[in-house]
Structure formats: C-alpha cells, structure tokens
MIFIDO-832863 format. One record per residue (C-alpha): residue in three letters; x, y, z. Coordinates in steps of 0.02 Angstrom, whole numbers, plus 50000, padded with zeros to 5 digits. Example, Ala and Ser with C-alpha at 12.3 -4.5 7.8 and 13.67 -1.06 7.14 Angstrom:
2
ALA506154977550390;SER506844994750357;
END
This chain:
343
UNK550695563652591;UNK548875566252625;UNK548265574552783;UNK546675571052882;UNK545845581153017;UNK545615572953187;UNK543915574953260;UNK543265572153439;UNK541805560353455;UNK541725559953644;UNK542575564653802;UNK544005552853773;UNK543815547253589;UNK544715554853440;UNK544295548853263;UNK544745552353082;UNK544045546452915;UNK544895532952803;UNK545315538152623;UNK543925531352509;UNK545195525152377;UNK546145515352511;UNK544565507652581;UNK543955502352409;UNK545665494752364;UNK545625484152525;UNK543775480252524;UNK543495489652689;UNK541685493952717;UNK540615500252862;UNK540645488153004;UNK542255479652953;UNK543725478053075;UNK545445485353050;UNK547015482453153;UNK548125496053217;UNK550025493653222;UNK550825503753370;UNK552675507253362;UNK553015513853531;UNK553125532453519;UNK553235530953329;UNK551885529853191;UNK550195521953199;UNK549845510453054;UNK548055505553000;UNK547985487652927;UNK546415480052837;UNK545785463452893;UNK546385455652734;UNK548155458552785;UNK547925448752947;UNK547495432252869;UNK548615433652717;UNK548505421052577;UNK548535404652673;UNK548655394452515;UNK549705395452358;UNK549765384652201;UNK551335383052098;UNK551085378651911;UNK552585367451876;UNK552185364751696;UNK553575376751629;UNK554785375951772;UNK556255364651801;UNK556545355251964;UNK557665368852035;UNK556385382551996;UNK555005372352083;UNK556095369752237;UNK556475388352247;UNK554635392652224;UNK554135381452369;UNK555495389052478;UNK554855406552433;UNK553045402352474;UNK553595394752637;UNK554545410352683;UNK553065421052637;UNK551985411652767;UNK550885400552662;UNK550005387152759;UNK549675375552612;UNK550735374452448;UNK550105364952298;UNK551215359952156;UNK550295354752001;UNK550265354451812;UNK548845360351695;UNK548835344651589;UNK549605327351607;UNK550515321451762;UNK551935328951869;UNK553645324051809;UNK554775313951919;UNK555955328651939;UNK554515339252003;UNK554015326152126;UNK555835324252186;UNK555915343352202;UNK554435343552322;UNK555145330152434;UNK556865338352430;UNK556055354852489;UNK555125345452625;UNK556745339552702;UNK557475357152705;UNK556055366052787;UNK555445364552962;UNK553665358752991;UNK553285354852809;UNK552475338852756;UNK551525330952609;UNK549665329752647;UNK548995324652479;UNK549695317152316;UNK548915313152153;UNK549745310851979;UNK549345328851936;UNK549565337552102;UNK550535337052270;UNK549955346952416;UNK551155350952565;UNK550675359152726;UNK551675368852853;UNK551235364353033;UNK552275378153111;UNK551305389153234;UNK552165405953256;UNK551605406353437;UNK552695391053469;UNK554305401453433;UNK555135417153495;UNK556255426553372;UNK557545429953509;UNK557685411653550;UNK557905406853366;UNK559275419853343;UNK560195412253487;UNK559905394753422;UNK560565399953250;UNK562115408053330;UNK562415392753441;UNK562305380453296;UNK563595390553193;UNK564725391653344;UNK564645373153371;UNK565055369953187;UNK566605381253201;UNK567205372553355;UNK566975355353284;UNK567785359953115;UNK569335368153192;UNK569485353953322;UNK569405341853174;UNK570845351253091;UNK571885350853247;UNK571665331753272;UNK571475326153090;UNK569705319653132;UNK568575318352973;UNK567155311353079;UNK567095327253177;UNK567125337953024;UNK565675327352953;UNK564685331253109;UNK565025349953083;UNK564415348752900;UNK562865339352947;UNK562375353553065;UNK562325365352919;UNK560655357752868;UNK559975362353044;UNK560665380053028;UNK559785382352860;UNK558155376052931;UNK558265388553076;UNK558695402852959;UNK557285399352840;UNK556075397752986;UNK556655414453047;UNK556305422452882;UNK554535414752883;UNK554205422053056;UNK554875438853013;UNK553825440352855;UNK552235434852941;UNK552535445753092;UNK552785460752974;UNK551145457452887;UNK550195454653052;UNK550625465353206;UNK549745452453316;UNK550995439553262;UNK552395451353308;UNK551785449553489;UNK551565431253470;UNK553425428953426;UNK554035439453572;UNK554115457553502;UNK553115472253573;UNK553095480153399;UNK553755478053226;UNK555255489953244;UNK556595476353267;UNK556045465653121;UNK557215473552992;UNK558705472453111;UNK558295454653155;UNK558235450052968;UNK560005456952945;UNK560655447853102;UNK559905431453046;UNK560745432952872;UNK562445436852956;UNK562295421653066;UNK561835411052915;UNK563425417152827;UNK564525412952976;UNK563755395552976;UNK564305394652793;UNK566025399652844;UNK566065385552971;UNK565485373652834;UNK566945379352725;UNK568155374752863;UNK567335357552876;UNK567595355252688;UNK569445360052706;UNK569615346052836;UNK568885333352719;UNK569975338852573;UNK571655341052665;UNK572965327552664;UNK572815318752832;UNK571275329552865;UNK572375342252955;UNK573345358352923;UNK575175357352891;UNK575645368753039;UNK576515366153201;UNK575615364753369;UNK576005382653415;UNK575155389353258;UNK573645377453282;UNK573475383353460;UNK573405401553398;UNK572095396553269;UNK571005388653404;UNK571195403753517;UNK570635414453364;UNK569125402953349;UNK568685405653532;UNK568815424453516;UNK567715424653359;UNK566435414153452;UNK566425425653603;UNK566105440453491;UNK564715431853393;UNK563775426253549;UNK563995443253634;UNK563315452753483;UNK561775442253473;UNK561445443553664;UNK561665462353645;UNK560305462553514;UNK559015451953601;UNK559305460353772;UNK559545478353702;UNK561185479453790;UNK562225494253736;UNK563695490553849;UNK563815473353764;UNK564005480853593;UNK565435491653658;UNK566265475753720;UNK566085467553548;UNK567005482053470;UNK568395481253600;UNK568615462553568;UNK568705465753381;UNK570085479353406;UNK571085465853497;UNK571015453353348;UNK570845465453203;UNK572535459653133;UNK572555442053201;UNK572395433953026;UNK573935442952961;UNK574925439953117;UNK574685421553112;UNK575085420252926;UNK576645431152950;UNK577375419253081;UNK577135403752975;UNK578705395552905;UNK578885392852716;UNK577685379652655;UNK576865372652499;UNK575685384852415;UNK574185373052432;UNK574475370652614;UNK574675389452642;UNK573055392852545;UNK572135380652662;UNK572745389452816;UNK572315406552745;UNK570565400452698;UNK570285394752883;UNK570895411652947;UNK569865421452824;UNK568305412252882;UNK568645416253063;UNK569025434553019;UNK567375435752926;UNK566455428453077;UNK567195442153188;UNK566695455353062;UNK564875448953052;UNK564835449753240;UNK565325468253230;UNK563915471253104;UNK562725462553221;UNK563335473453360;UNK562965489053259;UNK561195483053233;UNK561065479353419;UNK561675496753456;UNK560225503853357;UNK558975492653447;UNK559665496853613;UNK559735515953589;UNK557905516253528;UNK557405514453710;UNK557645525553854;UNK559125521453974;UNK560445529754076;UNK561235534953910;UNK559725540753810;UNK558185551453848;UNK556845551553714;UNK555525565153708;
END
C-alpha cells in the first residue's frame, strides 16, 4: 500500500497528488476529469474518465467458434454492458449456425436487437437505459416471477393440469431475462458510480450482495421449472398421493414463498427485523420435507422419487431464502439504527 500526504490548498480544500504510474496507465493528464466513488463512511475511490464510458462496442470473431460459443460470447458482452456487439468473420461469410446463434441470443436478452446485417457481419444493439430500472424493483420482479412459477407448477400437480405447468415453464424465459439484465446493471454500476445512483443505490456497497441474491433467486426459479417438468412427465400429470399429502405440499409451497418474498423485502428495505422473521419461519419448516415423506404410504419407487424431487425443490427454495436473509442482515446492519451505532 502506498501512502500520500494530504495538503491544504485553501480554507476548506484538501488535496493530494495522484501516482504518476497510475496516471500514465489510465491516460490521465493535467486538466482531465476523474470521478470519486463515495462509500458512505468507507473508502474514497478515484476513477479515471475512461472507466465511466467503458467500452461501448465489442466485436466477436466467430471464425473459430461454434454456435454455442458465439451465443455465450454475446451473453457475456451483454452482461459487461456493451452497447453494440458485432459478430463477424475475417474471411468469407458467416455460417448459418452463427447467424442462428445471434438471433437465439437476441430472444433471450432484454432490449437487444439486430441493427445491421451483411454476409460477413451482424451488429446487435442494446437499447436498455440503466436509468429506466431500479435494482430493488428488478430483484422484487425476479422473486415474484419465481414465486408465480412455483404456485402454478404445484397447482398443476394438484389438479393434473399440464397447461398450467406449461405456463410456469414459459415464465422461466422471463426469469432468465430479468436475471441477466440484473447482471448487466450490476456490472455497469460497479464500473461507474454515477450509474449506481441511476439504478437506485446511494453507493456501490450493496452490489456484491445484490449479485448473490439475484443468483439465489434465479436458482429458485430453476427449482420451480423442475417441478413443472415433473408435471409434464408424470402419469396423469399429477403426483400419486392422497389429498391430505397434496394439501401439505401446497402449504409447504406457501411457506417457502413467504420466506422468499420476505427475505428480498428485507434486503431492499434494509429491514433487520424481517431477516429475523425469515429465520423463525425456516425453523418451523426445517424438517418439513422429511415429515411429509415419512407419512406417505408405500408407493412405487418412481412415484416416490417424483414426490421427493418436488419436496427437495421447495426445501432448497427455503434455504435460498435464508441465504438472502443473511445478505440482507449485512446490508441492514451496515446502517445506523436502534440496534447499531457506527462511529
């Protein structure tokens, strides 16, 4: 760690010099502007002007990549905040598989569209403006989408309704779009402190926690998708259990949903009491999966496996809610309250 001496330039102005090597590396010269990232009572970070704009355009050379690799590269550049993404080859024309990969990525990513296409090159542009979104709202939307998927999938199991299960499965695409958009905003807000304020944060401190919460919510949506797949594969599109067992499964679903929603609300509202409530709710259902399984009558192994897969998905949803509550605890206790005094 290098130290610098702070000097007084006037009655109310303090100053220090920038390291010459750092200035040279970032092309910072006399008269240039730099940005300051303030983290409450934490550190002050100096950012060069180059970090504010970022690389707005990226080009993917698809010549030695297969279709899946091209699609992943587009996803990566989207997450990294590129405004324009070009896919091209050095010689010849783009293969059909590469063209299909571009259009496949376009359908998966919010605000992405083809703006130019030639035999050798396709350009796609992201029209998402970070100022149009707030991270708190997107986290709540992602949680709500996953909750809706779970309710529809479990209801489909109870009534043997494949159409309802298909509806839940279709929502998974929307959940993925919200998740990847969240990643894009998190990366760009980290690179540019001004964008952190644009997406609803006073500073960059919550970004790491929000990234973890978003991933946990994406995984719970995957759990709901798995239940929807069970509906589609099961004989009669229903579980081979009696009405009492099905009622307990639906109650378990409601309890997991309550925990998931409460944990996200605790994070966005910095509500420490809500995190305590999440842990209390989890203590009440900690053994619910095993209790329901233990009370089931003898049944075919395949049917029992389906029931267990549903219960495991619901139990994992509850555990992800606890993890989100742990993150919310850190966010809440980083601010002064009736519980915490910070000097």
